[in-house]
KEKE-3310 file (N, C-alpha, C; in steps of 0.2 Angstrom, whole numbers, plus 5000, padded with zeros to 4 digits):
npx = (5108:5103:5100:5093:5081:5082:5068:5064:5071:5072:5078:5086:5075:5063:5064:5055:5039:5029:5032:5033:5038:5043:5050:5056:5070:5074:5063:5067:5079:5079:5083:5087:5084:5088:5075:5077:5068:5067:5064:5064:5071:5072:5058:5050:5046:5044:5055:5063:5080:5089:5086:5089:5087:5093:5090:5078:5065:5051:5043:5033:5033:5027:5015:5001:4988:4972:4959:4953:4943:4927:4926:4937:4931:4922:4928:4935:4925:4921:4933:4931:4920:4922:4932:4924:4917:4926:4932:4924:4923:4935:4952:4959:4976:4984:4995:5005:4997:4998:4993:4981:4969:4960:4960:4956:4941:4938:4937:4926:4917:4915:4926:4938:4955:4972:4986:5000:5012:5026:5024:5016:5002:4992:4984:4979:4980:4978:4987:5004:5017:5028:5040:5035:5047:5050:5045:5039:5029:5015:4999:4987:4971:4971:4977:4979:4986:4990:4994:5007:5017:5022:5033:5045:5058:5063:5050:5043:5052:5046:5033:5035:5041:5031:5023:5031:5028:5015:5013:5012:5000:4984:4972:4975:4973:4980:4981:4988:4997:4994:5002:5000:4989:4995:5004:4997:4989:5000:5006:5016:5020:5015:5025:5037:5051:5049:5041:5046:5045:5032:5017:5008:4992:4995:5007:5004:4997:5007:5013:5004:4996:4985:4972:4957:4950:4951:4955:4951:4953:4946:4945:4952:4964:4971:4976:4968:4970:4963:4970:4979:4988:4997:4999:5009:5023:5039:5037:5038:5046:5039:5041:5030:5026:5031:5036:5034:5035:5027:5033:5032:5029:5031:5026:5017:5023:5031:5017:5008:5017:5019:5006:5005:5016:5011:4996:4988:4979:4965:4971:4983:4995:5002:4990:4986:4994:4989:4992:4981:4980:4991:4999:5009:5007:5006:5018:5029:5024:5025:5039:5043:5039:5043:5057:5054:5054:5041:5030:5022:5008:5003:4999:4987:4979:4968:4969:4972:4984:4995:4994:5003:5014:5030:5032:5042:5058:5052:5050:5036:5023:5010:4994:4979:4962:4953:4961:4968:4958:4949:4959:4961:4958:4945:4945:4960:4972:4971:4977:4972:4976:4972:4962:4950:4946:4939:4924:4920:4931:4928:4915:4918:4927:4921:4914:4921:4936:4950:4950:4961:4966:4981:4985:4985:4969:4959:4944)
npy = (4897:4911:4928:4935:4933:4936:4942:4950:4962:4978:4990:5007:5016:5029:5040:5046:5044:5051:5063:5079:5089:5103:5103:5096:5091:5090:5081:5070:5068:5066:5060:5043:5026:5008:4995:4981:4968:4957:4944:4944:4933:4930:4938:4938:4948:4958:4969:4983:4978:4989:5002:5018:5029:5043:5048:5052:5064:5074:5085:5101:5098:5087:5078:5067:5067:5058:5061:5070:5059:5052:5041:5037:5045:5038:5025:5033:5036:5022:5021:5030:5025:5014:5021:5027:5017:5012:5021:5034:5041:5047:5056:5059:5055:5059:5053:5057:5065:5070:5080:5082:5080:5069:5070:5084:5079:5068:5080:5088:5077:5078:5073:5072:5078:5078:5081:5076:5079:5082:5088:5095:5109:5117:5129:5124:5124:5111:5104:5099:5103:5093:5078:5063:5060:5072:5076:5077:5080:5075:5064:5053:5046:5037:5030:5036:5029:5030:5023:5025:5017:5008:5016:5018:5014:5006:4996:4991:4997:5010:5008:5006:5018:5026:5020:5022:5037:5038:5034:5021:5014:5015:5014:5008:5013:5005:5007:5000:4997:4981:4967:4954:4956:4963:4952:4942:4950:4951:4964:4972:4987:4993:4992:5002:5013:5021:5015:5006:4995:4980:4973:4959:4953:4944:4948:4960:4950:4945:4956:4960:4956:4959:4960:4971:4971:4967:4968:4969:4982:4994:4988:4977:4980:4988:4984:4982:4984:4987:4989:4985:4995:4994:4980:4978:4969:4960:4953:4936:4923:4908:4899:4897:4910:4910:4923:4924:4932:4930:4918:4924:4938:4949:4950:4957:4970:4966:4964:4974:4984:4979:4978:4993:4998:4990:4995:4999:5013:5018:5023:5019:5024:5022:5021:5033:5032:5033:5037:5035:5043:5051:5047:5035:5021:5027:5033:5022:5014:5021:5022:5010:5007:5016:5010:5000:5004:5008:5022:5033:5044:5053:5061:5060:5066:5069:5078:5094:5102:5092:5095:5101:5098:5088:5070:5059:5050:5045:5060:5063:5075:5078:5082:5089:5080:5085:5093:5083:5075:5080:5080:5068:5053:5043:5027:5027:5020:5020:5018:5012:5016:5011:4999:4999:5014:5013:5014:5026:5034:5031:5035:5049:5051:5045:5031:5030:5025:5014:5006:5000:4988:4991:4978:4971:4967:4969:4981)
npz = (5033:5021:5026:5020:5005:4988:4977:4968:4953:4948:4939:4940:4943:4945:4961:4968:4963:4963:4960:4954:4938:4932:4920:4905:4905:4918:4922:4916:4918:4934:4950:4952:4956:4962:4963:4974:4979:4993:5004:5021:5030:5044:5050:5039:5033:5018:5007:4999:4996:4991:4995:4997:5010:5011:4997:4995:4995:5002:4997:4991:4977:4976:4972:4976:4977:4977:4977:4968:4961:4956:4960:4966:4980:4986:4991:5002:5007:5012:5020:5029:5036:5044:5052:5061:5066:5074:5081:5083:5096:5098:5102:5088:5077:5062:5055:5043:5034:5021:5008:5016:5011:5017:5031:5032:5026:5037:5050:5044:5045:5061:5066:5080:5075:5073:5062:5054:5043:5031:5018:5019:5012:5014:5027:5038:5055:5063:5057:5058:5049:5048:5049:5058:5066:5070:5078:5096:5104:5102:5102:5104:5106:5096:5081:5064:5051:5035:5019:5022:5029:5018:5014:5024:5031:5043:5046:5056:5069:5067:5069:5082:5089:5087:5097:5108:5106:5110:5122:5123:5123:5113:5099:5081:5064:5050:5033:5019:5000:4995:4993:4989:4979:4967:4966:4961:4949:4942:4941:4939:4935:4949:4959:4966:4968:4980:4989:5000:5007:5007:5008:5017:5022:5032:5034:5046:5057:5062:5067:5077:5091:5095:5082:5077:5067:5050:5034:5015:5001:4989:4978:4983:4979:4990:5007:5025:5042:5059:5073:5089:5097:5109:5108:5100:5091:5086:5070:5067:5054:5051:5040:5032:5026:5014:5001:4984:4968:4953:4937:4926:4927:4920:4909:4904:4901:4889:4882:4880:4874:4862:4858:4858:4846:4835:4834:4821:4814:4804:4791:4789:4798:4814:4828:4840:4856:4874:4890:4904:4918:4928:4938:4951:4943:4932:4928:4931:4922:4909:4909:4906:4893:4887:4888:4881:4868:4863:4858:4868:4866:4875:4892:4904:4916:4928:4940:4944:4947:4944:4929:4916:4920:4921:4921:4931:4924:4912:4906:4900:4896:4908:4903:4903:4903:4893:4884:4879:4872:4864:4853:4850:4838:4834:4839:4846:4857:4874:4888:4903:4920:4932:4934:4943:4938:4926:4923:4925:4919:4903:4904:4904:4893:4881:4871:4861:4859:4860:4874:4886:4899:4910:4915:4902:4898:4887:4884)
capx = (5104:5105:5096:5088:5082:5078:5063:5062:5072:5070:5083:5085:5069:5064:5065:5050:5036:5023:5034:5031:5044:5045:5055:5058:5076:5073:5061:5073:5087:5077:5086:5084:5087:5087:5073:5079:5064:5070:5061:5069:5072:5069:5055:5046:5043:5047:5055:5069:5087:5093:5083:5093:5082:5093:5088:5069:5063:5045:5041:5024:5031:5026:5007:4998:4981:4968:4952:4949:4939:4921:4926:4940:4929:4919:4933:4936:4919:4922:4938:4927:4915:4927:4936:4917:4916:4931:4934:4920:4924:4944:4955:4963:4982:4986:5004:5006:4990:4998:4989:4977:4962:4958:4959:4947:4935:4936:4935:4920:4912:4916:4932:4944:4960:4978:4989:5008:5016:5031:5022:5007:5004:4988:4986:4974:4983:4977:4992:5010:5023:5035:5040:5035:5051:5054:5037:5038:5023:5008:4999:4981:4969:4969:4983:4978:4992:4986:4998:5012:5022:5026:5038:5048:5063:5061:5042:5043:5055:5044:5030:5037:5041:5025:5019:5032:5026:5007:5014:5012:4993:4980:4971:4977:4970:4982:4979:4995:4995:4993:5008:4995:4986:5003:5008:4990:4988:5004:5006:5023:5017:5015:5033:5041:5056:5047:5039:5053:5039:5027:5015:5002:4988:4996:5013:5000:4994:5013:5017:5001:4994:4977:4969:4950:4948:4955:4952:4955:4949:4948:4948:4958:4971:4973:4973:4969:4970:4963:4974:4980:4996:5001:5003:5014:5028:5043:5035:5043:5044:5041:5042:5022:5025:5035:5033:5036:5034:5026:5039:5028:5028:5034:5023:5012:5028:5029:5011:5007:5022:5017:5000:5006:5018:5007:4990:4987:4974:4964:4974:4989:4998:5002:4987:4990:4992:4987:4991:4976:4984:5000:5003:5012:5005:5007:5026:5031:5021:5026:5045:5044:5036:5050:5062:5053:5054:5034:5029:5017:5009:4999:4997:4981:4977:4961:4971:4975:4991:4999:4993:5007:5021:5033:5036:5050:5060:5051:5048:5031:5019:5005:4988:4970:4958:4949:4966:4969:4952:4949:4963:4961:4954:4941:4951:4966:4972:4968:4978:4969:4981:4968:4953:4945:4941:4937:4918:4921:4935:4923:4909:4920:4930:4915:4916:4924:4941:4950:4953:4965:4969:4988:4985:4983:4964:4954:4939)
capy = (4898:4918:4932:4939:4930:4940:4940:4952:4965:4983:4996:5014:5020:5037:5037:5048:5044:5056:5070:5083:5091:5110:5104:5088:5089:5088:5076:5063:5066:5066:5055:5037:5020:5001:4989:4974:4966:4953:4942:4944:4926:4930:4942:4937:4954:4960:4976:4985:4981:4995:5009:5023:5034:5049:5049:5055:5071:5076:5094:5103:5096:5080:5077:5061:5067:5054:5064:5071:5055:5049:5034:5036:5046:5032:5023:5037:5034:5016:5020:5033:5022:5011:5026:5031:5012:5009:5028:5038:5048:5046:5061:5055:5059:5056:5052:5057:5067:5074:5087:5085:5079:5065:5074:5090:5075:5069:5087:5088:5074:5080:5069:5078:5075:5083:5079:5078:5078:5088:5089:5098:5115:5121:5133:5122:5124:5106:5100:5102:5102:5090:5073:5061:5059:5079:5080:5073:5082:5073:5057:5054:5040:5034:5034:5035:5027:5026:5024:5029:5012:5007:5021:5017:5008:4999:4998:4988:5001:5016:5007:5006:5025:5028:5017:5025:5044:5037:5032:5013:5013:5017:5009:5010:5011:5006:5005:4998:4992:4975:4963:4950:4959:4963:4948:4940:4954:4953:4972:4977:4994:4995:4989:5008:5012:5023:5010:5003:4987:4978:4969:4956:4954:4938:4952:4960:4947:4943:4960:4963:4951:4959:4963:4970:4969:4968:4966:4972:4989:4996:4981:4972:4982:4989:4980:4986:4984:4989:4986:4988:4999:4992:4973:4979:4965:4959:4948:4931:4919:4902:4895:4896:4915:4913:4925:4924:4934:4924:4917:4926:4945:4955:4947:4962:4973:4964:4962:4981:4987:4976:4984:5002:4996:4987:4996:5003:5016:5016:5028:5017:5026:5021:5025:5037:5029:5037:5036:5039:5041:5052:5045:5030:5017:5028:5034:5014:5011:5028:5023:5002:5008:5019:5007:4995:5007:5009:5027:5037:5053:5057:5058:5063:5066:5074:5083:5101:5099:5088:5097:5106:5096:5082:5065:5056:5045:5047:5064:5065:5079:5077:5085:5087:5075:5090:5096:5078:5070:5084:5078:5059:5051:5036:5019:5030:5017:5024:5012:5015:5014:5008:4997:5003:5021:5013:5017:5035:5037:5028:5041:5056:5052:5041:5024:5028:5024:5009:5005:4994:4990:4989:4971:4969:4964:4972:4981)
capz = (5028:5021:5030:5013:4998:4983:4973:4961:4955:4944:4940:4938:4943:4950:4967:4970:4956:4962:4960:4946:4936:4928:4913:4903:4907:4927:4924:4913:4924:4940:4954:4952:4961:4962:4967:4974:4983:4995:5010:5027:5032:5049:5051:5035:5028:5011:5007:4995:4999:4989:4995:5003:5012:5008:4991:4994:4997:5000:4996:4988:4971:4977:4971:4977:4980:4971:4981:4963:4958:4960:4964:4974:4985:4987:4993:5007:5013:5016:5027:5034:5041:5048:5058:5064:5072:5080:5084:5084:5100:5101:5100:5083:5075:5055:5052:5035:5030:5015:5008:5021:5010:5021:5037:5033:5026:5044:5052:5041:5050:5067:5072:5083:5073:5071:5056:5053:5034:5028:5012:5017:5011:5017:5033:5044:5062:5066:5055:5056:5044:5049:5049:5064:5072:5073:5084:5102:5110:5100:5103:5100:5108:5090:5077:5060:5046:5027:5013:5026:5033:5015:5012:5030:5030:5047:5048:5065:5073:5064:5074:5089:5089:5086:5103:5114:5109:5111:5129:5125:5121:5108:5092:5075:5058:5045:5027:5013:4997:4996:4988:4985:4972:4965:4962:4958:4944:4938:4943:4939:4937:4956:4960:4964:4972:4983:4992:5003:5008:5002:5014:5016:5027:5036:5042:5052:5061:5065:5071:5081:5096:5094:5076:5079:5058:5044:5025:5009:5000:4981:4974:4984:4980:4998:5014:5030:5049:5063:5078:5096:5097:5112:5106:5093:5093:5080:5068:5066:5049:5052:5036:5032:5026:5010:4995:4976:4961:4946:4933:4919:4931:4917:4902:4903:4897:4881:4877:4881:4870:4857:4855:4855:4841:4830:4830:4815:4811:4794:4787:4788:4803:4820:4831:4845:4864:4879:4897:4909:4924:4927:4946:4952:4940:4926:4929:4929:4915:4903:4910:4904:4887:4883:4886:4876:4863:4861:4860:4873:4864:4878:4897:4904:4924:4931:4945:4940:4950:4940:4923:4915:4925:4917:4926:4932:4921:4905:4905:4897:4900:4910:4899:4907:4898:4889:4879:4874:4870:4856:4847:4847:4832:4835:4840:4848:4862:4880:4892:4908:4924:4937:4933:4946:4937:4922:4921:4926:4912:4900:4902:4901:4887:4875:4867:4852:4860:4862:4882:4888:4907:4912:4913:4895:4897:4882:4889)
cpx = (5104:5100:5091:5088:5077:5073:5061:5067:5072:5074:5082:5077:5067:5062:5059:5045:5029:5025:5035:5037:5041:5046:5057:5065:5077:5070:5064:5078:5085:5082:5081:5087:5086:5082:5076:5076:5067:5065:5066:5067:5069:5061:5049:5042:5047:5048:5062:5074:5088:5091:5088:5088:5085:5092:5081:5069:5055:5044:5032:5027:5029:5020:5005:4992:4977:4962:4949:4942:4933:4924:4933:4938:4925:4922:4934:4930:4919:4925:4935:4923:4917:4931:4930:4916:4920:4934:4931:4921:4931:4945:4961:4971:4982:4991:5004:5000:4992:4995:4983:4969:4956:4955:4954:4943:4932:4934:4928:4914:4912:4920:4935:4950:4964:4980:4998:5009:5022:5028:5018:5008:5000:4988:4981:4980:4982:4982:4998:5014:5028:5033:5040:5041:5054:5048:5038:5031:5015:5007:4990:4977:4968:4976:4981:4984:4991:4990:5006:5020:5025:5031:5043:5053:5064:5054:5040:5046:5051:5039:5030:5038:5036:5021:5023:5028:5020:5008:5012:5004:4990:4979:4972:4974:4976:4980:4986:4992:4995:4998:5003:4993:4990:5003:5003:4987:4993:5007:5014:5024:5016:5021:5037:5048:5055:5043:5044:5047:5035:5023:5009:4999:4991:5002:5010:4998:5001:5015:5012:4997:4986:4975:4961:4947:4954:4954:4954:4950:4949:4950:4952:4965:4974:4971:4973:4969:4968:4965:4976:4987:4999:5002:5007:5020:5032:5041:5042:5043:5046:5040:5035:5021:5030:5034:5037:5033:5035:5033:5037:5027:5027:5031:5020:5017:5027:5023:5008:5010:5020:5011:5001:5009:5015:5001:4990:4981:4973:4967:4981:4994:4999:4995:4989:4988:4994:4986:4985:4979:4990:5002:5008:5013:5008:5015:5030:5029:5025:5034:5048:5041:5040:5054:5063:5052:5047:5032:5022:5015:5006:4999:4991:4981:4974:4964:4975:4983:4995:5000:4997:5013:5023:5033:5042:5051:5058:5050:5043:5027:5013:4999:4982:4967:4954:4955:4968:4965:4950:4955:4963:4956:4953:4948:4956:4965:4973:4971:4976:4974:4980:4962:4950:4941:4938:4929:4920:4924:4930:4916:4911:4922:4926:4919:4920:4934:4943:4953:4956:4967:4977:4990:4984:4977:4959:4948:4933)
cpy = (4908:4922:4935:4935:4934:4936:4942:4959:4971:4988:5003:5017:5027:5036:5040:5049:5049:5063:5074:5087:5099:5109:5098:5086:5084:5081:5067:5062:5068:5059:5047:5030:5015:4999:4983:4969:4960:4952:4943:4936:4924:4934:4942:4942:4956:4967:4978:4984:4985:5000:5010:5028:5042:5053:5053:5060:5073:5083:5095:5102:5089:5079:5070:5061:5063:5058:5066:5065:5052:5043:5031:5039:5042:5025:5025:5038:5028:5017:5024:5030:5016:5014:5026:5023:5011:5017:5034:5044:5047:5053:5055:5060:5056:5058:5051:5059:5069:5077:5088:5081:5076:5068:5080:5085:5073:5074:5087:5084:5073:5076:5075:5074:5081:5079:5080:5076:5083:5090:5094:5106:5120:5124:5130:5122:5118:5103:5104:5097:5101:5082:5068:5061:5068:5081:5073:5073:5081:5068:5060:5046:5035:5034:5031:5033:5025:5028:5028:5022:5007:5011:5022:5013:5005:5001:4996:4993:5009:5015:5007:5014:5029:5026:5020:5033:5044:5033:5025:5010:5016:5012:5012:5006:5011:5003:5007:4996:4984:4969:4959:4951:4961:4959:4942:4944:4957:4959:4975:4983:4997:4991:4999:5007:5016:5020:5004:4995:4986:4970:4964:4955:4951:4943:4956:4958:4944:4950:4962:4957:4953:4964:4965:4969:4970:4965:4969:4979:4989:4991:4977:4975:4986:4986:4985:4982:4988:4986:4989:4990:4996:4984:4970:4973:4961:4953:4941:4926:4912:4897:4893:4903:4916:4915:4924:4927:4930:4925:4923:4937:4949:4954:4953:4967:4975:4966:4970:4985:4986:4979:4992:5000:4992:4990:5002:5006:5013:5020:5025:5019:5024:5024:5027:5035:5035:5032:5039:5037:5044:5053:5039:5025:5019:5031:5027:5012:5014:5023:5013:5004:5013:5015:5000:4997:5007:5017:5030:5044:5057:5054:5062:5061:5073:5079:5087:5102:5098:5092:5101:5104:5090:5077:5061:5051:5046:5055:5068:5069:5076:5084:5083:5083:5081:5091:5090:5077:5073:5081:5072:5059:5044:5030:5023:5023:5022:5017:5016:5010:5009:5008:4999:5012:5019:5015:5024:5037:5036:5034:5047:5057:5049:5035:5023:5026:5016:5006:4999:4995:4988:4980:4967:4966:4970:4974:4982)
cpz = (5026:5023:5026:5008:4993:4978:4967:4959:4946:4943:4937:4939:4948:4957:4972:4963:4958:4963:4956:4945:4931:4920:4912:4903:4912:4927:4923:4918:4931:4945:4952:4955:4961:4966:4967:4980:4987:5002:5016:5029:5039:5052:5046:5030:5021:5009:5001:4998:4997:4990:4999:5004:5011:5001:4990:5000:4996:5001:4992:4979:4970:4978:4970:4977:4974:4972:4973:4959:4960:4966:4971:4981:4988:4992:5001:5012:5017:5022:5032:5040:5047:5055:5063:5069:5077:5083:5083:5090:5106:5098:5092:5080:5066:5055:5046:5033:5025:5014:5011:5019:5014:5032:5037:5031:5034:5050:5051:5043:5056:5071:5073:5080:5071:5064:5056:5046:5036:5023:5012:5014:5012:5023:5039:5051:5066:5063:5055:5052:5047:5047:5056:5067:5073:5078:5089:5106:5106:5099:5103:5104:5102:5085:5069:5052:5040:5022:5018:5025:5027:5013:5019:5030:5034:5049:5056:5070:5072:5071:5082:5091:5091:5094:5108:5114:5110:5120:5130:5123:5115:5102:5087:5069:5053:5038:5023:5007:4999:4991:4985:4980:4967:4960:4956:4951:4940:4936:4944:4939:4943:4960:4959:4971:4980:4990:4995:5004:5005:5007:5013:5021:5032:5040:5047:5057:5066:5069:5077:5084:5094:5088:5077:5073:5055:5037:5021:5006:4994:4978:4974:4984:4986:5002:5018:5037:5054:5070:5086:5096:5103:5111:5102:5096:5086:5077:5068:5060:5053:5046:5031:5025:5018:5003:4989:4971:4957:4942:4927:4922:4926:4909:4899:4899:4891:4877:4876:4874:4863:4854:4852:4849:4835:4829:4824:4813:4803:4789:4786:4792:4808:4823:4837:4851:4868:4887:4901:4915:4927:4935:4946:4948:4934:4925:4926:4924:4909:4904:4905:4897:4884:4883:4883:4870:4859:4865:4863:4869:4869:4886:4900:4914:4925:4936:4940:4943:4946:4933:4919:4915:4919:4923:4925:4927:4914:4900:4901:4902:4900:4906:4904:4900:4893:4883:4875:4871:4863:4849:4843:4840:4835:4834:4842:4855:4868:4885:4900:4916:4931:4934:4937:4944:4929:4919:4922:4919:4906:4899:4902:4896:4881:4873:4862:4853:4861:4869:4883:4894:4905:4910:4906:4894:4892:4884:4881)
residu = (MET:LYS:ARG:TYR:ARG:GLU:ILE:TYR:ARG:ALA:GLU:GLU:LEU:PRO:VAL:THR:GLN:ASN:ARG:MET:PHE:ASP:THR:ARG:ASP:ASP:ALA:ILE:ASN:CYS:VAL:LYS:GLY:ASP:VAL:ILE:LEU:VAL:GLN:ASP:MET:LYS:THR:GLY:LEU:ILE:PHE:ASN:GLN:ALA:PHE:ARG:PRO:GLY:LEU:ILE:GLU:TYR:SER:SER:ASP:TYR:GLN:ASN:GLU:GLN:ALA:PHE:SER:VAL:VAL:PHE:GLN:LYS:HIS:ILE:ASP:GLU:VAL:THR:GLU:ILE:ILE:ARG:HIS:TYR:PHE:SER:ASN:ASN:SER:LEU:VAL:GLU:ILE:GLY:CYS:GLY:LYS:GLY:PHE:PHE:LEU:GLU:HIS:LEU:LEU:SER:HIS:GLY:PHE:ASN:ILE:LYS:GLY:ILE:ASP:PRO:ALA:TYR:GLU:GLY:LYS:ASN:PRO:ALA:VAL:ILE:LYS:ALA:THR:PHE:GLU:GLN:ILE:SER:ASN:ILE:SER:GLY:GLU:ALA:ILE:ILE:LEU:ARG:HIS:VAL:LEU:GLU:HIS:ILE:LEU:ASP:PRO:VAL:ALA:PHE:LEU:SER:GLY:ILE:LYS:ILE:ALA:ASN:ARG:GLY:VAL:GLY:LYS:MET:TYR:ILE:GLU:VAL:PRO:CYS:PHE:ASP:TRP:ILE:CYS:ARG:ASN:HIS:ALA:TRP:PHE:ASP:VAL:TYR:TYR:GLU:HIS:VAL:ASN:TYR:PHE:ARG:LEU:GLN:ASP:PHE:TYR:ARG:MET:PHE:ASP:LYS:VAL:TYR:GLU:SER:GLY:TYR:LEU:PHE:GLY:ARG:GLN:TYR:LEU:PHE:VAL:VAL:THR:ASP:LEU:SER:THR:LEU:ARG:CYS:PRO:GLU:PHE:THR:GLY:ARG:GLU:SER:ALA:ALA:ILE:PRO:ILE:ASP:PHE:LEU:GLU:GLY:VAL:HIS:THR:CYS:ALA:ASN:ILE:ILE:LYS:GLU:SER:ILE:SER:SER:ASN:GLY:SER:LEU:ARG:ARG:SER:VAL:ILE:TRP:GLY:GLY:ALA:SER:LYS:GLY:VAL:ILE:PHE:ALA:LEU:PHE:MET:GLN:ARG:ALA:LYS:ALA:ASN:ILE:ASP:PHE:VAL:ILE:ASP:ILE:ASN:PRO:ALA:LYS:GLN:GLY:LYS:TYR:ILE:GLY:GLY:SER:GLY:LEU:LEU:ILE:TYR:SER:PRO:GLU:ASP:VAL:LEU:LYS:GLN:LEU:GLU:SER:GLY:SER:ASN:ILE:PHE:ILE:MET:ASN:LYS:ASN:TYR:LEU:PRO:GLU:ILE:VAL:SER:LYS:ALA:GLY:LYS:GLN:PHE:ASN:TYR:LEU:THR:VAL:ASN:HIS:GLU:LYS:ILE)
# end
C-alpha cells in the first residue's frame, strides 16, 4: 500500500495569503506554490505534500489580525473562558502570538503570559520576536497554540520540541481550522498553501493520551483541544480515519462566477461585485473568480492595516467599507467571505445590496 493517498489538488496559490503588497505588480507576481493534499496512511494525518517551507516568510507585511470585528471578539471571549477554566493560576506561553492581540487581551484579564512570534510589531517586553525554534530558554506551566499547528511542516515533531523545551510537562490549548467543516461546507476558499496541515478532532485524540476537553468554535469552523503535553504520542492510522473531499467540492466556484457574470442591473449593465473580507478566504476566492473570468470590482476589509494594499495572486486593491459603499448602486453583489460576519456586515452596509455567502447561499 502507498504511504500517501492524494485527496485534493490546487495549483499556483499565493504561499502567504495574508501578506499585503504595496503594488499591484508585486501582488500578481507574488511567490506561488501548489497544494497537493494527501492523507498519510501511517499516521492518518492530512497535509500538503507539495509544501516547501523555504517559500514562506513572515514579516511586518503579514496581516492576519481579525480582532477588529465584534463577532471575532466574542470568539476571543469564549476562548478566554476556556483558558481561565484550565489555566487560571498557570504561567502561560503563547507560541505564534502574531501581532499580540490575544496575548494583550489575556494580560488585561490578569493572566501571567509571555509570547513568541517573528511577525510581532509591538513593544511589549513579554513578547520575543523570533520563531519558537530560535528560543531555548522559555517555558510555562501551560502552552497556548492558536492557529499555528496548521502552518507547521511536521506537527508531531513540533509538538515534541515544545514538550522537550517545557521539560516534558504542562497543559496545552490547541486551536486550528476544522477540516470536517471545510469538507461539509464545500469550502474550497479555505484551502491555502500556507496551511500545511488539515486537522480533524479525532487526530488529536490519536496524538494525545489525555484530552481534558475538546470541541468546536466560531460556527464550527475551528476546533480546539485542551491536552496534557506529557501524553503526546505519534498517531497511528487504523483504517477508520479515512479522509475524502466531496466530489462536487468545487461546484461553488462555477456558481459564484456565473452569478457575477449574469447579474444585470436595471440599466442593462453588469451589477458590480464586491468581496467583503480581504483575508485568507478572500484571497483564494478572488483568485479563483479571476481564473473563471468573473470580474470583482472591489475588495473590502475593516482592518486599516490592509486598506490601500493589494492581495496576492489577483492583485486586487483593498478598500475601507466607507470608500466602497458610497460608490455602489442598490442591488450590487456583496460576497461575504465568512458567514459568521453577515449580521455585522448588513448592519453596517444596509439592506439594499445582494448579499451572498461564498458557499453560494443567497441571503
